[in-house]
C-alpha positions in Angstrom: -87.5 208.4 54.1 -85.2 209.3 56.7 -86.3 206.2 59.3 -85.4 203.9 55.8 -81.9 203.9 57.5 -82.8 202.9 60.7 -85.0 199.9 59.9 -82.0 198.2 57.4 -80.1 198.6 60.6 -82.1 197.2 62.7 -83.1 194.4 60.3 -79.2 193.3 59.8 -78.5 193.4 63.3 -81.6 191.1 63.8 -80.3 188.8 60.9 -77.4 188.8 62.8 -78.6 187.8 65.9 -81.3 185.2 64.7 -78.3 184.3 62.5 -75.6 183.6 65.6 -78.7 182.6 67.6 -79.3 179.8 64.9 -76.0 178.8 64.7 -75.4 178.8 68.9 -78.4 176.7 68.9 -77.1 174.0 66.2 -74.1 174.0 68.2 -76.0 173.0 71.5 -77.6 170.1 69.6 -74.6 168.5 68.6 -72.8 169.5 72.3 -75.7 167.4 73.5 -75.3 164.5 71.0 -71.7 164.0 71.9 -72.3 164.0 75.6 -70.8 161.4 77.9 -71.3 161.1 81.8 -68.6 160.1 83.8 -69.1 159.3 87.9 -66.6 160.4 89.9 -66.2 158.4 92.8 -63.9 160.5 95.5 -61.3 160.0 97.8 -61.0 160.5 101.7 -58.9 163.3 101.3 -60.3 166.4 99.0 -59.1 170.1 99.6 -61.6 172.5 98.0 -58.8 173.8 96.5 -57.7 171.1 94.5 -61.5 171.6 93.5 -60.8 174.9 92.5 -57.8 174.1 90.7 -59.5 171.5 88.6 -62.2 173.9 87.7 -59.6 176.3 86.7 -57.9 174.2 84.4 -61.1 173.2 83.1 -62.6 176.3 82.0 -59.3 177.2 80.2 -59.1 173.7 78.0 -63.0 173.9 77.6 -63.2 177.4 76.4 -65.6 176.8 73.5 -68.0 173.8 75.4 -69.9 173.7 78.4 -69.1 171.4 81.2 -71.9 170.1 83.1 -71.4 169.1 87.1 -74.2 167.2 88.5 -75.1 165.7 92.3 -78.2 163.0 92.5 -79.7 161.7 95.5 -81.6 158.8 95.4 -82.7 155.9 98.3 -79.1 154.5 96.8 -77.0 157.0 98.1 -75.2 160.2 96.3 -73.6 160.8 93.6 -71.4 162.7 91.6 -71.0 163.1 87.6 -69.6 165.3 85.1 -71.4 165.5 81.6 -68.3 166.6 78.7 -68.6 166.0 74.8 -66.8 162.9 74.2 -64.1 164.3 72.0 -63.2 166.2 75.4 -63.3 163.2 77.7 -59.9 162.5 77.6 -58.7 165.7 78.5 -61.0 166.1 81.3 -60.4 163.0 82.9 -56.5 164.0 82.9 -57.2 167.0 84.6 -59.3 165.4 87.2 -57.0 162.7 88.4 -54.0 165.3 88.3 -55.6 168.1 90.2 -57.9 165.8 92.8 -55.6 162.7 93.8 -57.4 159.6 94.3 -60.5 160.5 92.6 -61.7 157.6 90.4 -63.4 158.6 87.1 -66.2 155.3 85.4 -68.2 156.1 82.4 -71.9 155.7 82.9 -73.6 155.0 79.6 -76.9 154.5 81.0 -76.6 157.8 83.4 -78.0 160.0 80.4 -81.2 157.7 79.6 -82.4 157.8 83.4 -84.9 160.6 83.7 -87.2 160.3 85.8 -90.3 162.6 85.8 -89.6 165.7 87.6 -92.1 167.6 90.4 -90.7 170.5 91.2 -87.5 172.7 89.4 -85.9 176.0 90.2 -83.3 177.6 88.2 -80.6 179.9 90.0 -79.5 183.5 89.8 -76.9 185.7 91.0 -78.6 189.0 92.1 -75.2 190.6 91.6 -72.6 188.6 89.6 -69.8 190.5 90.1 -69.8 190.5 93.8 -67.8 188.0 95.4 -69.9 184.8 97.2 -68.8 183.7 100.6 -66.6 180.7 99.1 -65.3 180.9 102.4 -68.2 178.9 104.3 -68.1 176.4 101.5 -67.3 173.2 103.4 -70.7 174.5 105.6 -72.3 175.4 102.3 -71.5 171.7 101.1 -72.8 169.9 103.9 -75.7 171.7 103.8 -77.4 171.0 100.7 -75.5 167.3 100.9 -77.4 166.1 103.9 -80.8 167.0 102.2 -80.3 164.6 99.6 -80.0 161.5 101.8 -82.0 159.5 103.5 -84.4 160.1 100.7 -87.6 158.3 100.7 -89.1 155.8 97.8 -89.0 156.9 93.9 -87.4 160.5 94.9 -84.9 161.9 93.2 -82.8 165.3 93.8 -80.6 166.6 91.2 -78.6 169.7 92.0 -77.1 170.8 88.4 -74.4 173.5 87.0 -73.6 174.2 83.4 -70.3 176.0 83.9 -68.6 178.0 80.3 -65.3 180.2 80.6 -65.6 183.6 80.4 -63.5 186.6 79.6 -65.7 189.0 81.1 -64.1 191.8 83.0 -66.1 195.1 83.0 -67.9 195.6 86.3 -70.9 196.8 85.8 -71.7 198.8 88.5 -70.8 202.1 89.5 -69.6 204.4 92.3 -68.8 201.8 94.6 -67.3 201.4 98.0 -63.6 200.8 98.3 -64.4 197.7 100.2 -66.8 196.2 97.2 -64.1 197.3 94.7 -61.9 195.1 96.8 -63.7 192.2 96.4 -64.5 192.3 92.9 -61.3 192.6 91.9 -60.1 189.5 94.7 -63.2 187.6 92.7 -61.5 188.1 89.3 -58.1 187.1 90.2 -59.2 183.6 90.0 -60.9 182.3 86.7 -63.9 183.2 85.9 -66.8 181.2 85.1 -70.4 181.5 83.5 -73.1 179.5 85.5 -76.2 178.4 85.0 -77.5 176.3 88.3 -80.9 174.2 88.4 -82.7 172.0 90.9 -85.0 169.0 90.6 -86.7 167.3 92.2 -88.8 164.1 91.6 -91.3 162.8 94.6 -94.5 161.8 94.5 -96.2 164.9 96.3 -95.9 168.0 95.6 -95.6 169.6 99.4 -92.6 166.9 100.0 -90.9 168.0 96.9 -91.2 171.8 98.4 -89.5 170.4 101.5 -87.1 169.1 99.8 -86.3 171.9 97.6 -86.5 174.6 100.5 -83.5 172.0 102.2 -81.3 172.2 99.4 -81.9 175.8 98.5 -81.1 176.9 102.1 -78.0 175.0 102.1 -77.0 177.2 99.2 -77.9 180.6 100.7 -75.0 179.9 102.9 -72.9 181.3 100.5 -74.8 184.5 100.6 -72.7 187.7 101.1 -73.5 191.4 101.4 -74.9 192.6 98.5 -75.1 188.9 96.4 -77.2 186.2 97.0 -78.2 183.0 94.6 -81.9 182.9 94.7 -84.5 181.6 92.5 -85.1 182.7 88.8 -89.1 183.7 88.3 -89.8 180.5 85.8 -92.5 178.1 85.7 -91.2 175.1 87.3 -92.2 173.3 84.2 -90.3 175.4 82.0 -87.5 175.0 84.2 -87.9 171.3 84.2 -87.7 171.5 80.3 -84.3 172.2 80.5 -82.9 170.2 83.0 -82.2 166.8 80.9 -81.4 168.9 77.9 -78.6 170.6 79.6 -79.5 174.2 78.4 -77.8 176.9 78.9 -77.8 180.6 77.7 -77.7 180.8 73.6 -77.4 184.9 73.6 -77.2 187.1 76.2 -75.5 186.5 79.5 -75.6 183.8 81.7 -77.3 183.7 85.0 -74.4 183.5 87.3 -70.7 184.9 87.1 -68.2 182.8 89.1 -64.8 182.4 89.6 -63.7 178.3 90.5 -62.9 179.4 94.1 -66.8 180.0 94.4 -67.5 177.5 91.9 -66.2 174.4 94.1 -68.5 175.1 96.7 -71.1 174.7 94.6 -70.5 171.6 92.4 -71.1 169.4 95.8 -67.7 167.6 96.2 -67.2 168.0 100.4 -63.9 168.3 101.4 -61.6 166.3 104.0 -63.3 166.4 107.5 -66.7 167.0 105.8 -68.7 163.9 106.2 -71.5 163.0 104.2 -74.4 160.1 104.8 -75.4 158.1 102.1 -72.1 159.2 100.2 -69.1 156.9 99.7 -65.7 158.0 99.6 -62.5 156.4 100.2 -61.9 155.1 96.5 -58.5 154.2 96.2 -56.5 156.4 93.4 -55.4 154.6 89.9 -52.2 154.8 88.6 -51.4 154.2 85.1 -48.9 151.4 83.5 -45.4 152.6 82.5 -44.9 153.2 79.0 -42.0 150.4 79.0 -44.5 147.6 79.9 -44.8 145.0 77.8 -48.2 144.4 76.4 -47.3 140.2 75.9 -46.3 138.2 78.8 -48.5 137.3 81.6 -51.1 139.1 82.2 -51.6 139.8 85.8 -54.4 142.5 85.5 -55.8 145.1 83.2 -55.2 148.5 84.1 -58.3 150.4 85.9 -56.6 153.9 84.9 -58.8 156.4 82.8 -57.6 156.0 79.1 -56.2 153.3 79.8 -59.0 150.2 80.7 -58.4 146.9 79.4 -54.5 147.8 78.8 -52.9 144.6 80.2 -50.6 144.5 83.0 -47.8 141.8 82.2 -45.0 140.8 83.6 -41.8 139.1 81.6 -40.8 135.7 82.1 -37.3 136.7 83.0 -39.0 139.6 86.0 -41.1 136.4 87.4 -37.9 134.2 87.9 -37.4 137.4 90.3 -40.1 135.8 92.1 -43.3 137.3 93.3 -45.8 138.1 96.6 -49.3 138.5 96.5 -51.0 139.7 99.6 -54.7 139.9 100.6 -57.7 138.6 102.7 -60.2 136.3 101.9 -62.4 137.0 99.6 -60.3 139.6 97.5 -59.5 138.1 95.0 -56.2 136.7 95.7 -57.2 133.0 94.6 -58.2 133.8 91.1 -55.3 135.9 90.5 -53.2 132.8 91.2 -55.8 130.4 89.2 -55.1 132.7 86.1 -51.5 133.2 86.5 -50.9 129.3 87.0 -53.8 128.2 84.4 -51.3 130.9 81.4 -48.4 129.2 82.0 -50.0 125.7 81.8 -51.0 126.9 78.1 -47.6 128.1 77.6 -46.2 124.5 78.2 -44.1 125.6 81.2 -43.8 123.5 84.5 -46.4 124.6 87.4 -46.4 123.4 91.1 -49.4 124.4 93.2 -49.3 124.1 96.7 -52.8 124.6 98.1 -53.7 124.8 102.4 -57.3 123.7 101.5 -58.5 122.5 97.6 -60.4 125.1 95.7 -57.5 126.8 93.9 -56.7 123.1 93.1 -60.3 122.1 91.9 -60.6 125.3 89.6 -57.3 124.6 87.9 -58.4 120.9 87.2 -61.5 122.3 85.7 -59.9 124.3 83.1 -56.4 122.3 82.1 -55.8 122.2 78.3 -56.8 118.8 76.7 -53.4 119.0 75.2 -51.6 118.9 79.1 -54.4 116.3 80.5 -51.5 113.9 80.8 -48.8 116.2 82.6 -51.3 116.4 85.1 -49.9 114.6 89.0 -52.5 115.1 91.5 -50.9 114.4 95.2 -54.3 114.5 97.5 -53.6 113.5 100.5 -57.0 113.1 101.2 -57.0 110.0 98.0 -56.3 107.6 100.8 -57.9 104.8 98.8 -55.1 105.7 95.7 -53.0 107.5 97.7 -50.0 109.4 95.1 -47.3 109.7 97.4 -43.4 110.6 97.1 -40.4 109.4 98.8 -38.3 112.4 99.9 -35.1 110.3 100.9 -35.2 109.0 97.5 -34.0 112.9 96.2 -30.5 112.2 97.4 -28.2 111.0 95.1 -24.4 111.3 96.6 -23.4 111.8 100.1 -23.8 115.6 100.0 -27.6 115.7 98.7 -27.9 112.9 101.7 -26.7 115.2 104.3 -28.5 118.5 102.6 -32.1 116.4 102.5 -31.2 115.1 106.1 -30.6 118.7 107.8 -33.7 119.7 105.9 -36.0 117.2 107.5 -34.7 117.8 110.7 -35.5 121.6 110.4 -38.7 121.4 109.4 -39.5 118.7 112.5 -37.9 121.2 114.7 -40.0 124.2 113.5 -43.3 122.5 113.7 -42.1 120.9 117.2 -40.6 124.0 118.4 -42.4 124.1 121.8 -41.1 121.3 122.6 -37.8 120.7 120.5 -34.5 120.1 122.0 -30.7 119.1 121.2 -31.6 115.3 122.4 -34.7 115.0 119.6 -32.3 116.5 116.8 -29.7 114.1 117.7 -31.7 111.0 117.2 -33.5 112.3 114.3 -30.5 113.3 112.6 -28.7 110.1 113.2 -32.3 108.1 112.5 -32.4 109.9 109.5 -28.8 109.4 108.0 -29.4 105.9 108.2 -32.1 105.2 106.3 -31.0 107.5 103.7 -27.8 105.6 103.7 -29.3 102.1 103.4 -32.1 99.9 101.8 -35.2 98.1 103.1 -35.5 94.0 103.2 -36.4 94.4 99.6 -33.9 96.2 98.3 -36.2 99.4 97.9 -35.6 103.0 99.3 -36.6 103.2 102.7 -39.0 106.3 103.6 -39.3 108.5 106.6 -42.5 106.2 107.7 -39.5 103.7 108.7 -38.3 106.4 111.2 -40.5 104.9 114.3 -39.2 101.2 113.2 -35.2 102.0 113.0 -35.6 103.3 116.6 -37.4 100.6 118.0 -36.5 97.2 116.2 -33.0 96.2 116.9 -33.2 93.6 114.3 -34.8 95.8 111.6 -32.0 98.3 112.6 -28.9 95.9 112.3 -30.1 95.1 108.6 -30.1 98.9 108.0 -26.8 99.4 109.2 -25.3 96.6 107.9 -26.7 98.0 104.1 -25.6 101.4 104.9 -22.5 102.8 104.3 -23.2 105.6 107.4 -20.6 108.2 108.5 -18.2 106.9 111.3 -20.1 109.4 113.9 -23.3 108.1 112.9 -22.0 104.3 113.8 -20.5 105.7 116.7 -24.2 106.6 117.7 -25.7 103.7 116.8 -23.1 101.5 119.1 -23.6 103.8 122.2 -27.6 103.5 121.5 -27.8 99.4 121.2 -25.3 99.4 124.7 -28.0 101.2 126.5 -30.8 99.3 128.6 -34.5 99.6 127.1 -35.2 101.8 130.1 -32.6 104.2 128.8 -33.1 103.6 125.2 -36.8 104.8 125.6 -35.9 107.9 127.3 -33.7 109.1 124.6 -36.3 108.1 121.8 -39.1 108.6 123.9 -39.9 112.5 122.8 -38.9 111.5 119.5 -41.2 109.0 118.9 -44.3 110.8 120.7 -43.6 113.2 117.4 -43.3 110.8 114.7 -46.5 109.1 115.6 -48.1 111.0 112.8 -46.1 109.5 110.0 -47.4 106.3 111.3 -50.8 106.5 112.9 -52.1 109.4 110.4 -53.5 107.4 107.5 -52.8 110.5 104.7 -49.0 110.8 105.6 -48.0 107.3 106.1 -49.8 106.4 102.5 -47.9 109.1 100.8 -45.1 109.5 102.6 -44.4 105.6 103.0 -43.8 105.0 99.3 -40.3 103.7 98.2 -40.4 105.6 94.8 -43.5 107.2 94.3 -43.9 110.1 91.9 -40.4 111.8 90.6 -40.7 115.0 91.7 -37.5 115.9 89.3 -40.1 115.6 86.3 -41.5 118.7 86.7 -38.0 120.3 86.3 -37.1 118.0 83.7 -40.4 117.5 81.6 -42.9 120.5 82.9 -44.9 118.1 84.7 -48.3 119.9 86.6 -47.6 119.4 90.3 -51.0 120.2 92.0 -51.2 119.4 95.4 -54.0 120.6 97.5 -53.3 119.7 101.2 -56.9 119.5 102.5 -55.9 120.6 106.1 -59.9 120.6 106.6 -59.6 116.9 105.7 -56.2 115.9 107.3 -55.6 118.3 109.9 -53.6 121.5 110.0 -50.7 119.8 111.6 -50.3 117.0 109.0 -51.1 119.3 106.4 -48.1 121.7 107.0 -46.0 119.0 107.5 -46.7 117.5 104.4 -46.9 120.7 102.6 -42.8 121.2 104.1 -41.8 117.9 103.2 -43.4 118.7 99.9 -41.3 121.9 99.5 -38.4 120.6 100.5 -38.5 117.9 98.1 -38.4 120.2 94.9 -36.0 122.2 96.8 -33.9 119.3 96.4 -34.8 118.7 92.9 -34.1 122.2 91.8 -30.5 121.8 93.5 -30.1 119.0 91.0 -30.6 121.3 87.9 -27.0 122.8 88.7 -25.9 120.1 86.8 -28.0 121.4 83.3 -26.3 124.0 81.0 -28.3 127.2 81.9 -29.7 127.8 78.6 -31.6 124.5 79.2 -33.4 125.0 81.8 -36.8 125.7 81.1 -38.4 128.0 83.3 -40.9 126.2 86.3 -43.1 128.3 88.2 -44.6 127.1 91.6 -47.3 128.7 93.2 -47.4 128.9 97.3 -51.0 130.1 98.5 -50.7 130.8 102.1 -46.9 129.8 102.1 -46.5 131.2 105.9 -47.8 127.7 106.7 -45.7 125.8 104.4 -42.4 128.0 104.0 -42.0 128.8 107.9 -41.4 124.9 108.4 -38.8 124.5 105.9 -36.9 127.1 105.9 -38.0 130.2 107.1 -34.6 132.1 107.8 -33.2 130.3 104.4 -35.9 131.7 102.4 -34.4 134.8 101.2 -31.0 132.7 100.2 -33.3 130.3 98.6 -35.3 132.9 96.4 -32.1 134.0 95.2 -30.4 130.7 94.6 -34.2 129.3 92.9 -34.2 132.6 90.3 -31.0 131.5 89.1 -31.8 127.6 88.8 -35.3 128.8 86.7 -37.8 128.2 89.2 -39.9 131.7 89.8 -42.3 131.3 93.0 -45.7 133.3 93.5 -46.3 133.4 97.2 -49.6 134.2 98.4 -50.2 135.2 101.7 -53.2 137.5 104.2 -51.3 139.2 106.4 -48.1 140.6 107.4 -48.2 139.3 111.3 -48.1 135.9 109.4 -44.6 136.3 108.6 -42.0 136.4 111.3 -40.0 139.5 111.2 -37.1 138.2 109.4 -38.7 136.6 107.2 -41.2 139.5 105.9 -38.2 141.4 105.7 -35.9 139.3 104.0 -38.9 138.1 101.1 -40.0 141.9 100.7 -36.2 142.9 100.0 -35.4 139.8 97.9 -39.1 139.6 95.7 -38.8 141.6 92.9 -42.7 142.3 92.0 -45.3 143.0 95.0 -48.8 142.6 94.5 -51.4 143.7 97.2 -55.4 143.8 97.3 -57.2 145.4 100.0 -55.3 145.4 103.0 -56.5 146.3 106.8 -55.4 149.1 108.5 -52.0 148.4 110.0 -50.7 146.7 106.8 -52.1 149.4 104.6 -50.0 151.6 106.9 -46.4 149.5 106.5 -46.9 148.8 102.8 -47.7 152.3 101.9 -43.8 153.2 102.1 -43.3 150.8 99.4 -46.1 151.4 97.5 -46.3 155.8 97.3 -47.4 157.8 96.0 -50.4 155.1 97.0 -51.0 156.2 100.5 -52.9 153.9 103.6 -56.5 155.1 102.8 -55.8 153.8 99.3 -54.3 150.1 100.0 -57.4 150.1 102.6 -59.6 151.0 100.0 -59.0 148.7 96.8 -61.9 146.7 95.5 -62.8 143.5 95.8 -60.6 142.2 92.5 -58.8 145.3 92.3 -54.5 145.1 93.1 -51.9 147.1 93.2 -48.5 146.6 91.6 -45.1 147.0 91.8 -43.8 145.5 88.7 -40.7 144.1 88.1 -39.9 145.4 84.6 -36.1 144.6 83.1 -34.9 143.5 86.3 -36.1 146.6 88.4 -39.0 147.2 90.7 -40.9 150.2 89.0 -43.6 152.7 90.3 -46.9 151.0 91.8 -49.7 150.6 88.7 -53.0 149.9 89.5 -55.8 147.5 87.8 -58.5 144.4 87.9 -58.0 141.2 88.0 -60.4 139.0 85.4 -62.8 136.2 85.8 -61.5 132.9 85.3 -62.0 131.0 81.9 -65.2 128.6 82.0 -64.7 125.3 83.1 -63.4 122.4 80.7 -63.7 119.2 82.4 -65.1 118.0 85.2 -62.6 118.7 88.1 -63.3 115.1 89.5 -63.1 113.3 86.5 -59.8 114.7 86.4 -58.5 113.8 89.6 -59.3 110.1 88.9 -57.5 110.3 85.3 -54.3 111.9 87.5 -54.7 109.0 89.9 -55.7 106.5 87.9 -51.5 107.2 86.6 -49.9 108.5 89.4 -51.6 106.6 92.2 -50.8 103.4 94.0 -53.7 101.2 95.6 -53.7 101.5 99.6 -53.3 98.0 99.6 -50.3 97.8 98.0 -48.7 100.7 99.8 -49.1 98.7 103.1 -47.8 95.7 101.3 -44.8 97.3 100.1 -43.7 99.1 103.7 -43.9 95.1 104.8 -41.6 94.1 102.8 -39.5 96.7 103.6 -39.0 95.8 106.9 -40.0 91.9 106.5 -36.8 90.6 107.6 -36.6 91.9 110.8 -40.1 91.5 111.4 -39.9 87.7 110.9 -37.0 87.8 113.8 -39.0 89.8 115.9 -42.6 89.7 115.4 -43.1 92.1 118.0 -41.2 94.7 116.7 -44.6 96.9 115.3 -45.9 96.8 118.9 -45.5 100.4 119.8 -47.4 101.1 116.2 -49.7 98.7 117.0 -50.6 100.6 120.5 -51.0 104.0 118.8 -53.3 102.7 116.1 -55.1 101.2 118.9 
C-alpha cells in the first residue's frame, strides 16, 4: 500500500526517538546517582561579572552534564549550593575559586538526603526565550527574591532551583522582527548560552502561607522581565513540579523551558553582588589559598590545608626554616594557644629541647597532660605559684667569665630599666649596675654564689658589703663607687639608694620572686641546650601579679639567652636545635631586650635556637619592635585579626585582603611560610585539635617539682647562711626587709 512506507518511516523515527529518550533517561539516572552537593560560602566582595564569567566557563567545561544551582532559605538563614557529578567536582571547584575571589566551597554530604515535604511548587519558563531578559536589573532582582527567604517561620523551607546545560543553539525562530529586537537578540548571543530549567518550592504548614512566600519569590524574579519576554510559571500541577525538585529533573528530549546567556544566569542563581545586603545571608568568608608545590609534607605540621582539592594536606615547616623564627598573631579564642601546644608537643615527641613561657598557666597545663612517657624525666617546671617547693634559678650564675658577667649585668639593668621606666634615672642605673657587678663577682659567707635577692643586702648592710668586696675581684670603677658610697653619711646613702630600694622590694617581699630568684644554684638552664630538656614556665600572673610575672619572665629569657650565647664554644654541627615558645611575648621581651630583639633573633638562628613569638595585637609592640620583628622573622602566622591589624597585615599577606584576614574562622589561619630560607606567598589552613591527654597534669607537675624543686625552708635557710657572717656582726642588717614585710 501507498501508506506503508510512511508507516515504516514513522515507526523508524518513533523507535529512534524512544531509543534516544531511553538513553538520555539512563544518563540522567547515572547523573543523579553521582551528584555531589557543594556548599558555597560567599565573600563580601562579589561582582556579577565574576558570576557571569564563572557560569560561562562552567558552560564550556560541563557541556555534556547539567549543573544545578540552588538557594535554600530556612529559619537558620540562606545557603547556596551547587550540585555536580563527583567526577566534575574538582573542575567546578577550580572554576569557582578562580573566578570568584574569596569564595569557599565545602562538601555537604547531608544536603541531598534532606527532603522536607513540599507544600507548593512552580516551574518557570521564558515566554520568548530568544529575547534578552533585563540582566542590568540583576542586583534588584536578587535582592527582591532573596529577601523573601529570610526570616521564615518554623518548619518553613524555600528552595530556588536552576538546572543549567550548555547549548549550541543559534537559530532564531521568530521572523520579521524590529531592528531593536534583533539587536537585543544578537547581544544576548554574544555571551555563552545556557538552557535552563527553574523551579521554586515552598515547604510550609499551611497552603496560604506557602502561596504568600511563592508570590514574593516570583515577584522578585519578575524584575528581570523585559518587553516581549517574561519569566512565568508553567501550567503544571504543583504535585508534578514537586516530584521534579529533588530528582533535579530536566527535559530528556526537546527544548528546555528557558534559554539564557551567562549574564542573565548570573541574576538567576542568587549570588548577591557587593553592595546588596541580604538579611540571613552570611558573607565575608576568607579566601582559601593552596600550598605551594615545593612545600614538604614532612616536618613540623602547623595546620592542614583548607583549599578545595587539598583538604587534609599538611602545611609544614622544615627544621632549618624554623630556626629563622615564627610569629603567631591572633586574639584570645582564635586558636593561637592550641597551635602553640601542638607545635611544642611535636618538638617534644621529636626529642628536641623545648622552652615554653606562658603568661597564665593553661598552655603549660595542656602540655603537661600530653608529655609522652619517655620524656617525663626531661620536664623542668618552674612555677612561681609553687611556693612550698619552688624550682628556681640564679641569673648571676650564668656568667662564667668577666665578659659574660658584664653582659649579664647589662641585661639585668636593662630589664629593671624597662620595668620601672616611669621612675628610672641615671642614679638608679648607677647604683644597680655597681651592686650587680659586685654580687656577680663574689660569693656568700658559705661560699655559694650570690643572687639577685641579695641586692638590698649589699646596699643596706655595710658588713655584708665589706665581705662581698673582700672576696670579689671587682673592676676598679666599681671599687671606687663603693669607696665614695662608704664615705657618705647614712642620710646621704639613703638619698642615693632610696629610689632603688623601693623598686627592689619585690625581690624580697614577694615570696614567689624571693624563693625562685634566691637560690644559689637552682635549675641549670643550660641543660635545655646541652641535654634537650623541656623547660615549662607558667608565669601565673593572675596569682603572683602582672609586675612580678613580667619581671620573672624577663629574667628567665635573659638567663636563657646567656646560656644560648655560651653555645658559641660548641661546634655548629653539634648544636642540636632548641625551640622556644613565648606566648604574649610583648609582656616579656619588651622588658628584656626590646630594641635588641631583631639582633637577638638573628644571632639565635646561628646558635640553633628557634623562637615562636605569639601576641594578640600589633599595638602591643612598640613601632621599632614591630618593624624589627616582622622584618626579621621569616614565617608569619595570623588568625582572625581585628580591623586595623587586618588592614596593616594585608600588605604582607597579598593576595589576601583586609576582609579575608578579618573573616578567618576560629582555628583557621593564614601563613607566610619560610621554605628553603625564603618567605613565600601565603597559604591558608585549619589547625588540628590537641591530642587526648595522657596523664593527670597535676601528677606530672608534682613529679617535676619533686625532682627539681627545693623545700621552702631550705631556700630561706640557704639565704640566711649566705649572709650569716654579716648578720652576726650586725643583727639589724635586715631591718629594712623586716619593716617591708611587716
